[in-house]
C-alpha positions as CSV (number, residue, x, y, z in Angstrom):
1,M,0.0,0.0,0.0
2,N,2.8,2.4,0.9
3,E,4.6,1.5,-2.4
4,R,1.5,2.4,-4.4
5,A,1.1,5.6,-2.5
6,N,4.7,6.5,-3.1
7,N,4.3,5.8,-6.9
8,E,1.2,7.9,-7.1
9,S,3.0,10.7,-5.2
10,G,5.9,10.4,-7.5
11,V,3.7,10.7,-10.6
12,K,2.0,13.7,-9.1
13,D,5.4,15.3,-8.4
14,C,6.5,14.7,-11.9
15,K,3.5,16.5,-13.3
16,I,4.1,19.5,-11.0
17,V,7.8,19.6,-11.8
18,E,7.1,19.5,-15.6
19,E,5.0,22.6,-15.2
20,L,7.9,24.3,-13.2
21,L,10.8,23.2,-15.4
22,S,10.8,26.4,-17.6
23,P,10.6,28.9,-14.8
24,F,13.2,26.8,-12.9
25,Y,15.6,27.0,-15.9
26,D,14.9,30.8,-16.0
27,E,15.6,31.1,-12.3
28,E,12.2,32.6,-11.7
29,L,11.1,30.4,-8.8
30,N,11.2,31.3,-5.2
31,E,13.6,29.5,-2.9
32,T,11.0,26.9,-1.7
33,A,9.8,26.0,-5.2
34,D,13.4,25.9,-6.5
35,A,14.5,23.6,-3.8
36,F,11.5,21.3,-4.4
37,V,12.3,21.0,-8.1
38,Q,16.0,20.5,-7.5
39,R,15.3,17.6,-5.0
40,H,12.9,16.0,-7.4
41,L,15.4,16.3,-10.3
42,D,18.1,14.7,-8.2
43,A,15.9,11.6,-7.8
44,C,14.0,11.5,-11.2
45,Q,15.9,10.8,-14.4
46,D,12.9,11.3,-16.6
47,C,12.3,14.9,-15.4
48,M,16.0,15.6,-15.6
49,A,16.0,14.4,-19.3
50,K,13.2,16.8,-20.0
51,L,15.1,19.7,-18.5
52,E,18.1,18.8,-20.7
53,E,15.8,18.9,-23.7
54,I,14.7,22.4,-22.8
55,K,18.3,23.5,-22.4
56,E,19.2,22.0,-25.9
57,T,16.2,23.6,-27.5
58,V,17.0,27.1,-26.1
59,T,20.6,26.7,-27.2
60,A,19.5,25.7,-30.7
61,I,17.1,28.6,-30.9
62,N,19.7,31.1,-29.8
63,E,22.1,29.9,-32.4
64,L,19.7,30.6,-35.2
65,P,20.7,33.5,-37.5
66,G,19.7,36.9,-36.2
67,E,18.5,38.2,-39.6
68,A,16.4,36.7,-42.4
69,T,16.3,38.0,-45.9
70,P,13.1,37.3,-47.8
71,E,13.9,38.3,-51.4
72,R,16.5,40.9,-50.4
73,D,15.7,43.1,-53.3
74,L,17.1,41.2,-56.2
75,W,18.7,44.0,-58.2
76,P,20.5,42.5,-61.2
77,A,24.2,42.9,-60.8
78,I,26.6,43.3,-63.7
79,V,29.9,42.5,-62.2
80,T,33.4,43.2,-63.4
81,A,34.9,40.4,-65.5
82,T,37.6,39.8,-62.9
83,A,35.9,40.4,-59.5
84,G,32.3,41.2,-58.8
85,S,30.8,42.1,-55.5
86,A,27.4,42.6,-53.9
87,T,27.1,45.0,-51.0
88,P,24.0,45.1,-48.8
89,L,22.8,48.6,-48.2
90,G,20.3,47.7,-45.6
91,T,18.9,44.9,-43.5
92,A,15.6,44.4,-41.8
93,D,14.9,42.3,-38.8
94,S,12.6,39.8,-40.4
95,R,11.5,37.9,-37.3
96,R,11.7,37.8,-33.6
97,W,11.4,35.0,-31.1
98,Y,11.1,35.0,-27.4
99,Q,13.9,33.1,-25.7
100,K,12.3,32.6,-22.3
101,P,11.9,28.8,-21.9
102,A,8.5,29.4,-20.3
103,L,7.2,31.0,-23.4
104,L,8.8,28.4,-25.6
105,A,7.1,25.7,-23.6
106,A,3.8,27.4,-23.9
107,A,4.2,27.5,-27.6
108,I,5.2,23.8,-27.6
109,A,1.9,23.0,-25.9
110,A,0.0,25.1,-28.4
111,L,1.6,23.3,-31.3
112,M,0.4,20.1,-29.9
113,V,3.4,18.0,-30.7
114,P,3.2,15.2,-28.1
115,G,6.4,14.0,-26.5
116,L,8.7,16.7,-27.9
117,A,10.4,19.4,-25.9
118,T,11.0,21.8,-28.8
119,A,10.5,25.5,-29.4
120,G,7.4,27.4,-30.4
121,I,8.3,30.7,-32.0
122,L,6.1,33.9,-32.0
123,L,6.7,35.7,-35.3
124,R,5.9,38.9,-37.1
125,S,5.7,39.1,-40.8
126,P,9.0,39.2,-42.8
127,E,10.1,42.5,-44.1
128,P,11.9,42.7,-47.5
129,A,14.9,45.0,-47.3
130,P,16.4,46.6,-50.4
131,V,19.9,45.4,-51.3
132,D,21.6,47.1,-54.2
133,Q,24.7,45.8,-55.7
134,D,27.9,47.4,-56.9
135,V,27.6,48.2,-60.5
136,G,30.6,46.9,-62.2
137,F,30.4,45.5,-65.7
138,D,30.4,42.2,-67.3
139,V,30.2,41.9,-71.1
140,D,28.1,38.8,-70.6
141,V,24.9,38.1,-68.7
142,P,24.1,40.0,-65.5
143,D,24.2,37.9,-62.4
144,I,21.0,38.0,-60.4
145,E,21.2,36.7,-56.9
146,I,18.0,36.0,-55.0
147,G,18.2,35.5,-51.4
148,N,16.0,33.1,-49.5
149,L,14.5,33.3,-46.0
150,E,16.4,31.0,-43.9
151,G,16.9,30.0,-40.3
152,L,13.7,30.2,-38.4
153,A,11.3,27.7,-39.8
154,E,14.3,25.6,-41.0
155,G,15.6,25.4,-37.5
156,L,12.2,24.5,-36.1
157,A,11.6,21.8,-38.8
158,Q,15.1,20.4,-38.4
159,G,14.6,20.1,-34.7
160,L,11.4,18.3,-35.1
161,N,12.8,16.0,-37.7
162,E,15.8,15.1,-35.5
163,A,13.6,14.6,-32.5
164,F,11.3,12.2,-34.3
165,A,14.4,10.4,-35.8
166,R,15.8,9.9,-32.3
167,R,12.4,8.3,-31.3
168,G,12.4,6.0,-34.4
169,G,9.4,7.9,-35.9
170,D,8.9,9.8,-39.1
171,F,8.3,13.4,-40.0
172,G,4.6,13.0,-40.6
173,P,3.3,13.7,-37.0
174,A,5.0,17.1,-37.0
175,A,3.3,18.2,-40.2
176,E,0.0,16.9,-38.9
177,A,0.4,18.8,-35.7
178,L,1.3,22.0,-37.5
179,I,-1.7,21.7,-39.8
180,K,-3.9,21.2,-36.8
181,A,-2.3,24.2,-35.2
182,L,-3.6,26.3,-38.1
183,G,-7.0,26.0,-36.4
184,D,-5.9,27.0,-33.0
185,N,-7.8,29.8,-31.1
186,S,-4.5,31.7,-30.7
187,A,-3.5,33.9,-33.7
188,E,0.1,33.7,-32.6
189,V,0.0,29.9,-32.7
190,R,-1.6,30.0,-36.2
191,R,1.1,32.4,-37.4
192,T,3.9,30.1,-36.1
193,A,2.3,27.1,-37.7
194,A,1.9,28.8,-41.1
195,R,5.5,29.9,-41.0
196,A,6.8,26.4,-40.0
197,L,4.9,24.7,-42.8
198,S,7.1,26.2,-45.4
199,D,9.3,23.2,-45.1
200,Y,6.7,20.6,-46.2
201,E,6.1,20.1,-49.9
202,D,2.9,18.1,-49.3
203,Q,-0.5,18.4,-50.8
204,R,-2.1,18.3,-47.4
205,V,0.1,21.2,-46.4
206,V,-0.8,23.2,-49.5
207,R,-4.5,22.7,-48.9
208,A,-4.1,23.8,-45.3
209,L,-2.2,26.9,-46.3
210,V,-4.7,27.8,-49.0
211,D,-7.4,27.6,-46.4
212,A,-5.4,29.8,-44.1
213,L,-5.5,32.5,-46.8
214,Q,-9.0,33.1,-45.5
215,D,-7.9,33.5,-41.8
216,S,-9.3,36.5,-40.0
217,D,-5.8,37.5,-38.9
218,S,-3.7,39.3,-41.5
219,E,-0.4,38.0,-40.1
220,V,-1.6,34.4,-40.5
221,R,-2.5,35.2,-44.1
222,R,0.9,36.8,-44.7
223,W,2.7,33.8,-43.4
224,A,0.5,31.4,-45.3
225,V,1.0,33.1,-48.7
226,W,4.8,33.3,-48.0
227,S,5.0,29.6,-47.2
228,L,3.1,28.8,-50.4
229,G,5.8,30.8,-52.3
230,E,8.5,29.0,-50.4
231,I,7.0,25.6,-51.3
232,E,6.5,26.9,-54.9
233,A,3.0,25.5,-54.9
234,N,1.9,26.1,-58.4
235,Q,-1.4,24.3,-57.7
236,A,-2.3,27.3,-55.4
237,I,-1.9,30.0,-58.1
238,P,-5.6,30.7,-58.4
239,E,-5.9,31.3,-54.7
240,I,-2.7,33.3,-54.4
241,S,-3.8,35.4,-57.4
242,Q,-7.2,36.0,-55.7
243,T,-5.3,37.1,-52.6
244,L,-3.2,39.4,-54.6
245,L,-6.2,41.1,-56.1
246,E,-8.7,41.0,-53.3
247,D,-7.1,40.8,-49.8
248,P,-7.8,44.0,-47.8
249,D,-4.3,44.1,-46.2
250,D,-1.6,45.8,-48.2
251,E,1.2,43.6,-46.8
252,V,-0.7,40.4,-47.6
253,R,-1.1,41.5,-51.2
254,R,2.6,42.4,-51.4
255,W,3.6,39.0,-50.3
256,A,1.1,37.4,-52.7
257,A,3.0,39.1,-55.5
258,W,6.3,37.9,-54.1
259,S,4.9,34.3,-53.8
260,L,3.8,34.3,-57.5
261,G,7.2,35.5,-58.5
262,Q,8.8,32.6,-56.6
263,I,6.5,30.1,-58.3
264,E,7.3,31.6,-61.8
265,D,4.2,30.2,-63.5
266,P,2.8,32.1,-66.5
267,R,-0.7,31.5,-65.3
268,A,-0.1,34.3,-62.7
269,V,0.8,37.0,-65.3
270,L,-2.7,38.4,-65.8
271,A,-3.3,38.9,-62.0
272,L,0.2,40.4,-61.6
273,A,-0.3,42.8,-64.6
274,R,-3.6,43.9,-63.1
275,S,-2.0,44.4,-59.7
276,L,0.8,46.4,-61.2
277,T,-1.5,48.9,-62.9
278,S,-4.2,49.2,-60.3
279,D,-3.1,48.3,-56.8
280,S,-3.1,51.3,-54.5
281,Y,-0.1,50.1,-52.5
282,G,3.2,51.0,-54.1
283,E,5.1,48.1,-52.6
284,T,2.6,45.6,-54.0
285,R,3.1,47.2,-57.5
286,R,6.8,47.0,-57.1
287,W,6.8,43.3,-56.2
288,S,4.3,42.7,-59.0
289,A,6.8,44.2,-61.4
290,W,9.6,42.0,-60.0
291,A,7.4,38.9,-60.2
292,L,6.6,39.6,-63.9
293,G,10.3,39.8,-64.5
294,Q,10.8,36.5,-62.8
295,I,8.2,34.8,-64.9
296,E,9.6,36.4,-68.1
297,S,6.4,36.2,-70.1
298,S,5.8,38.7,-72.9
299,Q,2.2,38.9,-71.7
300,G,3.4,41.2,-69.0
301,V,5.2,43.7,-71.3
302,D,2.2,46.1,-71.8
303,A,1.5,46.4,-68.1
304,L,5.2,46.9,-67.3
305,S,5.5,49.5,-70.1
306,A,2.6,51.4,-68.7
307,A,4.0,51.3,-65.2
308,L,7.5,52.4,-66.4
309,T,6.1,55.5,-68.1
310,S,3.4,56.5,-65.7
311,D,3.7,55.1,-62.1
312,D,4.3,57.8,-59.5
313,V,6.6,55.6,-57.4
314,N,10.3,55.6,-58.4
315,E,10.8,52.0,-57.2
316,V,7.9,50.7,-59.3
317,R,9.3,52.3,-62.4
318,R,12.8,51.0,-62.0
319,W,11.6,47.5,-61.2
320,S,9.5,47.7,-64.3
321,A,12.6,48.6,-66.3
322,W,14.4,45.6,-64.8
323,A,11.5,43.3,-65.6
324,L,11.4,44.4,-69.2
325,G,15.1,43.7,-69.5
326,Q,14.5,40.2,-68.1
327,I,11.7,39.5,-70.5
328,E,13.8,40.8,-73.5
329,S,10.9,41.6,-75.7
330,A,11.2,44.3,-78.4
331,Q,7.7,45.4,-77.4
332,G,9.3,47.1,-74.4
333,V,11.8,49.2,-76.3
334,Q,9.7,52.2,-76.9
335,A,8.8,52.6,-73.2
336,L,12.3,52.0,-72.1
337,G,13.7,54.6,-74.5
338,H,11.1,57.1,-73.3
339,A,12.1,56.4,-69.6
340,L,15.8,56.6,-70.5
341,L,15.4,60.1,-71.8
342,T,12.7,61.6,-69.6
343,D,12.5,59.8,-66.2
344,Q,13.4,62.1,-63.3
345,H,14.9,59.2,-61.3
346,G,18.5,58.4,-62.2
347,E,18.2,54.7,-61.2
348,T,15.2,54.2,-63.5
349,R,17.2,55.7,-66.4
350,R,20.2,53.5,-65.5
351,W,18.1,50.3,-65.5
352,S,16.3,51.4,-68.7
353,A,19.7,51.5,-70.4
354,W,20.5,48.1,-69.0
355,A,17.2,46.7,-70.2
356,L,17.8,48.1,-73.7
357,G,21.1,46.3,-73.8
358,Q,19.5,43.1,-72.7
359,I,16.9,43.3,-75.5
360,E,19.6,44.1,-78.1
361,S,17.2,45.8,-80.5
362,A,18.5,48.4,-83.0
363,A,15.4,50.4,-82.2
364,G,17.0,51.4,-78.9
365,V,20.2,52.9,-80.4
366,E,18.8,56.4,-80.9
367,S,17.7,56.8,-77.2
368,L,20.9,55.3,-75.9
369,S,23.1,57.5,-78.1
370,R,21.2,60.6,-76.8
371,A,21.6,59.5,-73.2
372,L,25.3,58.8,-73.7
373,R,25.8,62.4,-75.0
374,T,23.5,64.3,-72.6
375,D,22.6,62.5,-69.4
376,E,24.1,64.2,-66.3
377,V,24.5,60.9,-64.4
378,I,27.7,59.0,-65.0
379,E,26.1,55.6,-64.4
380,V,23.4,56.3,-67.0
381,R,26.0,57.2,-69.6
382,R,28.1,54.2,-68.7
383,W,25.2,51.8,-69.0
384,S,24.2,53.4,-72.3
385,A,27.7,52.8,-73.6
386,W,27.5,49.2,-72.5
387,A,24.0,48.7,-74.0
388,L,25.2,50.1,-77.4
389,G,28.0,47.6,-77.3
390,Q,25.5,44.8,-76.7
391,I,23.4,45.9,-79.6
392,E,26.4,46.2,-81.9
393,S,24.9,48.6,-84.4
394,A,27.2,50.7,-86.6
395,S,24.8,53.7,-86.2
396,A,26.1,54.1,-82.6
397,V,29.8,54.7,-83.7
398,D,29.5,58.5,-83.8
399,A,28.0,58.8,-80.3
400,L,30.5,56.3,-78.8
401,S,33.4,58.0,-80.5
402,A,32.4,61.3,-79.2
403,A,32.1,59.9,-75.7
404,L,35.5,58.3,-76.0
405,R,37.0,61.6,-76.9
406,T,35.2,64.0,-74.6
407,D,33.3,62.4,-71.7
408,S,34.6,63.7,-68.3
409,A,34.3,60.2,-66.6
410,W,37.0,57.8,-67.5
411,V,34.7,54.8,-66.8
412,V,32.4,56.1,-69.6
413,R,35.3,56.4,-71.9
414,R,36.5,53.0,-71.0
415,W,33.1,51.4,-71.9
416,S,32.8,53.4,-75.0
417,A,36.1,51.9,-76.2
418,W,34.8,48.4,-75.3
419,A,31.5,49.1,-77.2
420,L,33.4,50.2,-80.3
421,G,35.4,47.0,-80.2
422,Q,32.1,45.0,-80.0
423,I,30.8,46.9,-83.1
424,E,34.0,46.3,-85.0
425,S,33.6,49.3,-87.4
426,R,36.6,50.8,-89.0
427,A,34.9,54.2,-88.7
428,A,35.9,54.0,-85.0
429,E,39.6,53.7,-85.6
430,P,40.4,57.5,-85.4
431,A,38.8,57.9,-82.0
432,L,40.3,54.7,-80.7
433,A,43.8,55.8,-81.9
434,E,43.4,59.1,-80.0
435,A,42.4,57.2,-76.9
436,M,45.8,55.6,-76.9
437,E,46.9,58.8,-75.3
438,D,44.1,58.9,-72.7
439,E,45.2,59.8,-69.2
440,H,43.6,56.7,-67.7
441,P,45.4,53.3,-68.3
442,E,42.1,51.3,-68.5
443,V,40.9,53.5,-71.4
444,R,44.2,53.0,-73.2
445,Q,44.1,49.3,-72.6
446,W,40.5,48.9,-73.9
447,A,41.3,51.1,-76.9
448,I,44.1,48.7,-77.8
449,W,41.7,45.8,-77.4
450,A,39.1,47.5,-79.6
451,L,41.5,48.2,-82.3
452,T,42.7,44.6,-82.2
453,Q,39.1,43.4,-82.6
454,I,38.5,45.7,-85.5
455,R,41.7,44.6,-87.3
456,E,40.9,41.0,-86.8
């Protein structure tokens, strides 16, 4: 009888101690409770193992990266032939988590993953932060680097996976628990679950995330649409497109545009084009332009051209120029030429020149030649010279020769020499010969290279 009573007492003590493990680890208990827990841990291996799991979990969470970069603004970089570089201009804290084990334990319970001492994470929506890149040159194809969100959900999923593996199980129960958590009464739990499901490419997960696009909490909808983009769930394009066009929250629509760009399916073009020309939120229009460039469908050219020539947000116009360069359709040349000569924003003019070089249409030579002669921004003139070299039209020789002789920026003269070498017209020989006396060694070197190209 005494043995049974002792067993029942021990079980009861274990339940009490399990509730106190997190505040015990945080040193938040009073002396009496702390001593009670310590005595129990000294005698109970099971509870001590659970405390060790909490310690391991907190350590793993604290080692996760401190910043995340959802689509860190994707500007195409044209890097120097010998050494390119990309320099972040800004970062944004894309998430936060609470490191108190008590809160972690509460989130564990909310996620309803039985038998696991892992971490629940309370999240806010990711924030894309612009990253521009050094503008060197490459005579070949620009290098476009797209960053991915990493760390938070990956760490959670990895921890779950390893925990199940240690217990001889599979990954299924974790996914099922997270799907179930999408119906939790707590919006914070639903957000956490929507974020963590980004690691599961499973039809059940896609269906659950699609359903979450109707959640009453905008943060849940944001994470759901982001996870669908991470999974690249092309079967969810109709629902994501509807979210892009109809969701009342600006940020949800912005992330819907990003998600469609991640999936890169032409079926999304019409919705993105409509968003680009009609959404009231500038950031949604900007990401719609980016997404159209990712998909690279000529169906998006008209909307991008309209945005490039008429949108009142600088970032929307320059992203539209970038996207037109990605699509490489001659349909976009007129709008790009107009933007190159008239846009008030130097970056938009610069990327318009780049896009014209990508398209390589002779129809862009006149605008590029004028920009090379008259634009006040060195970078615009430099990109115009590069673009004329890409097009390789003899009608650009006069403008390039004039720039090689008289432009105040050596880098513009250098790329004018390169462009003349690309065109390979003997009409450029006098200007190139004069450039042999240029004060800058790179200009002289490229003049020699260009003359060699022409002679060959």
